[in-house]
C-alpha positions as CSV (number, residue, x, y, z in Angstrom):
1,M,114.0,58.2,-9.8
2,T,111.9,59.1,-12.7
3,S,108.2,59.8,-12.5
4,D,107.6,59.3,-16.2
5,P,104.3,57.3,-16.5
6,E,105.7,55.3,-19.4
7,H,108.1,53.7,-17.0
8,R,105.5,52.9,-14.4
9,R,102.4,50.8,-14.2
10,S,99.3,52.3,-12.7
11,P,98.5,50.7,-9.3
12,G,95.5,48.9,-10.8
13,S,97.7,47.1,-13.3
14,R,100.0,45.5,-10.8
15,H,99.7,41.8,-10.2
16,A,98.3,40.6,-6.9
17,L,100.5,37.6,-6.6
18,P,99.4,34.9,-4.1
19,P,101.4,34.1,-1.1
20,R,104.4,31.9,-1.9
21,V,107.6,30.8,-0.1
22,P,110.0,33.6,-0.8
23,T,112.7,33.0,-3.4
24,I,115.1,35.5,-4.9
25,G,113.0,35.4,-8.1
26,N,109.5,36.0,-6.8
27,T,110.8,38.6,-4.3
28,V,112.6,40.6,-6.9
29,R,109.4,40.4,-9.0
30,R,107.2,41.6,-6.1
31,I,109.5,44.5,-5.3
32,R,109.5,45.7,-8.9
33,D,105.7,45.4,-9.0
34,E,105.4,47.3,-5.7
35,R,107.7,50.0,-7.0
36,G,105.5,50.2,-10.1
37,Y,108.4,49.7,-12.6
38,T,107.9,48.0,-15.9
39,R,110.3,45.2,-16.6
40,D,111.7,47.1,-19.6
41,Y,112.4,50.2,-17.5
42,A,113.8,48.3,-14.5
43,A,116.1,46.1,-16.7
44,V,117.4,48.7,-19.2
45,M,117.4,51.9,-17.2
46,L,118.0,50.8,-13.6
47,L,120.0,47.6,-13.8
48,K,121.7,47.9,-17.3
49,I,120.7,44.3,-18.2
50,S,118.5,42.8,-20.9
51,R,114.7,42.5,-20.3
52,S,115.1,38.7,-20.9
53,Y,117.8,38.4,-18.2
54,L,115.6,40.1,-15.6
55,R,112.6,38.0,-16.7
56,D,114.8,34.9,-16.1
57,I,115.7,36.1,-12.6
58,E,112.1,36.8,-11.7
59,R,111.0,33.4,-12.9
60,G,113.7,31.6,-11.0
61,R,115.7,30.5,-14.0
62,R,118.8,32.5,-13.1
63,I,120.4,33.6,-9.8
64,P,121.8,37.1,-9.9
65,G,125.5,37.4,-9.1
66,A,126.5,39.3,-6.0
67,D,127.3,42.5,-8.0
68,L,124.0,42.5,-9.8
69,L,122.2,41.9,-6.5
70,E,123.8,45.0,-5.1
71,L,122.7,46.9,-8.2
72,I,119.1,45.7,-7.7
73,I,119.3,46.9,-4.1
74,L,120.6,50.3,-5.1
75,G,118.4,50.7,-8.2
76,Y,115.2,49.8,-6.4
77,R,116.3,51.9,-3.4
78,L,115.7,49.1,-0.9
79,D,116.0,49.7,2.9
80,S,118.5,47.7,5.0
81,T,115.9,45.0,5.9
82,L,114.9,44.3,2.3
83,A,118.5,44.3,1.3
84,R,119.3,41.7,4.0
85,H,116.3,39.6,2.8
86,L,117.5,39.6,-0.8
87,R,121.0,38.7,0.3
88,E,119.7,35.8,2.3
89,L,117.6,34.6,-0.6
90,R,120.5,34.6,-2.9
91,V,122.5,32.1,-0.9
92,A,121.5,28.5,0.2
93,A,118.6,28.2,2.6
94,V,119.5,27.5,6.3
95,A,118.8,23.9,7.3
96,L,116.4,23.3,10.2
97,D,115.5,20.1,12.0
98,P,111.8,19.1,12.2
99,T,109.8,20.7,15.0
100,A,109.3,17.3,16.6
101,V,113.0,16.7,16.9
102,L,113.6,20.1,18.4
103,A,110.7,19.7,20.8
104,R,112.1,16.5,22.1
105,A,115.5,18.2,22.7
106,V,113.8,20.9,24.7
107,T,111.4,18.9,26.7
108,G,114.1,16.4,27.5
109,N,116.4,19.1,29.0
110,P,115.4,19.7,32.7
111,V,117.3,23.0,32.8
112,L,115.2,24.5,30.1
113,I,111.9,23.3,31.5
114,A,112.9,24.5,35.0
115,H,113.6,28.0,33.4
116,L,110.1,28.0,32.0
117,Q,108.6,27.2,35.4
118,S,110.7,29.9,37.0
119,L,109.5,32.5,34.5
120,N,105.9,31.3,35.2
121,Q,106.3,32.0,38.9
122,R,107.5,35.5,38.0
123,G,104.3,36.1,36.1
124,E,106.0,36.0,32.6
125,L,104.6,34.1,29.6
126,A,107.4,32.1,28.1
127,A,107.8,29.5,25.3
128,Y,110.7,27.9,23.5
129,I,110.1,28.2,19.8
130,D,111.9,27.2,16.6
131,P,113.0,29.9,14.1
132,V,109.7,29.6,12.2
133,W,107.8,30.2,15.5
134,N,106.5,26.8,16.3
135,V,106.1,26.2,20.0
136,L,108.5,23.5,21.3
137,A,107.5,24.0,25.0
138,C,105.8,26.6,27.0
139,N,104.7,27.5,30.6
140,E,101.2,27.6,32.0
141,K,100.8,31.4,31.7
142,F,101.7,31.3,28.1
143,R,99.3,28.5,27.4
144,E,96.5,30.3,29.3
145,A,96.9,33.4,27.2
146,T,97.0,31.6,23.9
147,P,93.8,29.6,23.6
148,G,93.7,27.5,20.4
149,L,97.5,27.6,19.8
150,E,97.9,24.1,20.9
151,R,95.9,22.8,17.8
152,T,98.8,23.5,15.4
153,G,101.5,24.8,17.6
154,S,102.3,27.5,15.0
155,I,102.2,31.0,16.2
156,P,101.9,32.5,12.6
157,V,99.0,30.2,11.9
158,W,97.4,31.0,15.3
159,M,97.8,34.8,14.7
160,F,95.5,34.6,11.7
161,S,93.0,32.3,13.4
162,T,89.7,33.4,14.9
163,H,91.1,32.7,18.4
164,T,93.0,36.0,18.3
165,K,90.0,38.2,17.3
166,P,88.8,38.8,20.9
167,I,92.4,38.8,22.2
168,L,94.5,41.2,20.1
169,T,93.4,44.8,20.6
170,D,95.3,46.1,17.6
171,R,94.9,43.0,15.4
172,P,95.5,44.7,12.0
173,Y,98.9,46.0,13.2
174,E,99.9,42.7,14.7
175,L,98.9,40.8,11.6
176,A,100.8,43.2,9.4
177,Y,103.8,42.7,11.6
178,A,103.4,39.0,11.7
179,T,103.3,38.9,7.9
180,A,106.5,40.9,7.5
181,S,108.1,38.6,10.1
182,I,106.9,35.5,8.2
183,R,108.4,36.8,5.0
184,A,111.8,37.2,6.6
185,I,111.8,34.0,8.6
186,T,110.5,31.7,5.8
187,G,112.9,33.2,3.3
188,C,115.8,32.2,5.4
189,F,114.4,28.7,6.1
190,R,112.6,28.3,2.8
191,N,113.3,24.6,2.5
192,A,112.3,23.6,6.0
193,E,109.1,21.5,6.5
194,Q,108.0,24.3,9.0
195,T,107.9,26.8,6.2
196,R,105.9,24.5,3.9
197,A,103.4,24.0,6.8
198,V,103.0,27.8,7.3
199,F,102.1,28.3,3.6
200,H,100.0,25.2,3.5
201,H,97.8,26.5,6.4
202,L,97.9,30.2,5.6
203,G,98.0,30.2,1.8
204,P,94.2,29.8,1.3
205,D,93.4,32.2,4.2
206,T,91.7,35.3,2.9
207,E,93.0,37.6,5.6
208,F,96.6,36.4,5.1
209,R,96.4,36.7,1.4
210,A,95.1,40.3,1.8
211,T,97.8,41.2,4.3
212,W,100.5,39.6,2.2
213,S,99.6,41.5,-0.9
214,E,99.6,44.9,0.8
215,D,103.3,45.5,0.6
216,V,106.7,43.8,0.6
217,R,107.8,44.9,4.1
218,V,110.2,42.6,6.0
219,V,111.1,42.8,9.7
220,Y,113.6,41.0,11.8
221,G,112.9,40.8,15.5
222,R,110.8,43.2,17.4
223,D,111.8,46.2,19.4
224,P,110.7,45.6,23.1
225,S,109.3,49.1,23.2
226,A,106.8,48.1,20.5
227,L,104.2,46.8,23.0
228,M,101.5,44.3,22.3
229,H,98.1,45.2,23.6
230,A,95.6,42.4,24.3
231,I,92.6,41.3,26.3
232,H,93.5,38.4,28.6
233,P,91.2,35.5,27.6
234,V,90.7,34.3,31.2
235,T,90.3,37.6,33.2
236,G,88.9,39.6,30.4
237,L,91.1,42.5,31.4
238,P,93.3,44.6,29.1
239,V,97.0,43.8,29.3
240,T,100.1,45.1,27.6
241,Y,103.1,42.9,26.8
242,S,106.7,43.6,26.1
243,L,108.0,41.0,23.8
244,T,111.6,39.8,23.7
245,I,113.2,36.9,21.9
246,T,116.7,35.4,22.7
247,S,118.6,32.6,21.0
248,Q,119.2,29.5,23.0
249,S,120.9,27.8,20.1
250,E,120.9,28.0,16.3
251,S,117.4,26.3,16.2
252,V,115.8,27.2,19.5
253,L,114.7,30.6,20.7
254,L,113.2,31.8,23.9
255,L,110.1,34.0,23.6
256,I,109.0,36.0,26.7
257,L,106.0,38.2,27.0
258,S,106.3,40.4,30.1
259,P,103.0,41.9,31.1
260,S,102.8,45.4,32.4
261,P,99.8,47.1,34.1
262,S,97.1,48.5,31.9
263,P,96.5,52.3,32.1
264,E,93.3,51.5,33.9
265,D,95.1,49.5,36.5
266,A,97.7,52.2,37.0
267,T,95.1,54.9,37.4
268,S,93.2,52.7,39.9
269,R,96.4,52.2,42.1
270,E,97.2,55.9,42.0
271,T,93.6,56.7,43.2
272,D,93.8,54.0,46.0
273,G,97.1,55.5,47.1
């Protein structure tokens, strides 16, 4: 990779593009901007195509073929998650039923609702969600720990709301993670009404716009060892959650937040013992 300044923009000259539903065109453009490549250098030296062809791809006028897409992945030195993201964007979007339809299917299934109640009795926060992270049904402990979420039912929108400021201990990290997740999820389901709703609500949000423009990172899922640290809104005590998501069907996921003792609680028990 060359370091010749003629082939790179200075950081201050890069375009801070507003949040948009990911497409193959605007994502290739964002990655090139983030890498600092000029269009001439990227097209001619890295991809061996004309500048106008790359411009047409970035503006959504052309869809790169499979071979060219792999050349973009190689030439821009993308990691496996960004490579997966571009491959998903090149093919047709995955269809998704409206949230209301999915919610009726979940709430009308007594087995699923009984499972939520069982998890509640075990002290676990649980919710059935659609792939764009809209809550379809949840148990009482989940509802108790997420004040304000019921207003939109959208976890991404709730994450950037004022409701999470007193709750999330490491809020900047969680918002950056949420943004990377939103990028992956909405790219896959880019034609769904849920995706349009996310960008309708979050597009004007200053905090989301700033986080969106920081990088082009994409994440799929969450390692259960990546704990979420919070303050419980009812007890006011620190709590740590392990987050897991499992697929119940193509359109319904089960989100579980398993609380673990805070360091203060563990120390207190050791002292009592």
